[in-house]
C-alpha positions, 0 to 999 in steps of 0.5 A: 691558439687552437679551435675548440669543440665544445658540445654543440659549437666550435670556439676559436681564438682570435684578436680584434683588428677592426670595429665598426658599428656594424661588425667586428674583424677578428683575425683567426690563426690556425697552427698547424700540430707540427709547426707548434712544437719545439722543432718548428724552425725546422717546418715551413712557415706554410703551416701557419694560416692567418684568417680575418672574419667578420663578426656581427658587433654585439655591442659591448666593451671590445676594444682593438687588439684584444684577444677573443673567442669566436664561436660557431654553431657546430650543426651548420657545418654540415650545411655549409658543406653541403651548399659549398660543395656536395649539392654543386657537384651533384648538380654539375653530374646530373647536368652532365649525364642529362646533356650527354644523354640528349646531345651525345657531344662530350665537349658540349655536355662539359661546357654545360656542366661547368656553366651550371656550377657557375650559375649555381655559385652566382645564385648562391651569390644572390642569396648572401645575406640570407646565408650571412644570417644563417651562418653567423658568428658569435663573439665572446671576451675571454675570462681575463 
């Protein structure tokens, strides 16, 4: 079960764990290269990582335990990276430099910068539904 990059999408194999009328829970298994080799007994089990994601239920004939392919649009990766990591870092640094130049107090500037990042992530949480609509996973049946 490995991740595949196909054109403009990233595909990952998974197993359906739960089905509701609105979503399908899919368990993805990431296996690092060393843990999938013939000497994996000597490797740590920390190299195997199990993730569960929710995919919008497109309708259709899906069953619990069925092997499926989860597809994510590759072009959304940089946007997710920017919103999750890059922008908060830039925002924190701007607040840090601005508050340092205004107050000349390192402790208060550091606290202000950290609080600014907390507020940013809270605002991001408020827009969760819009972000969920933007960053959607699609599900495809496997060819059996």
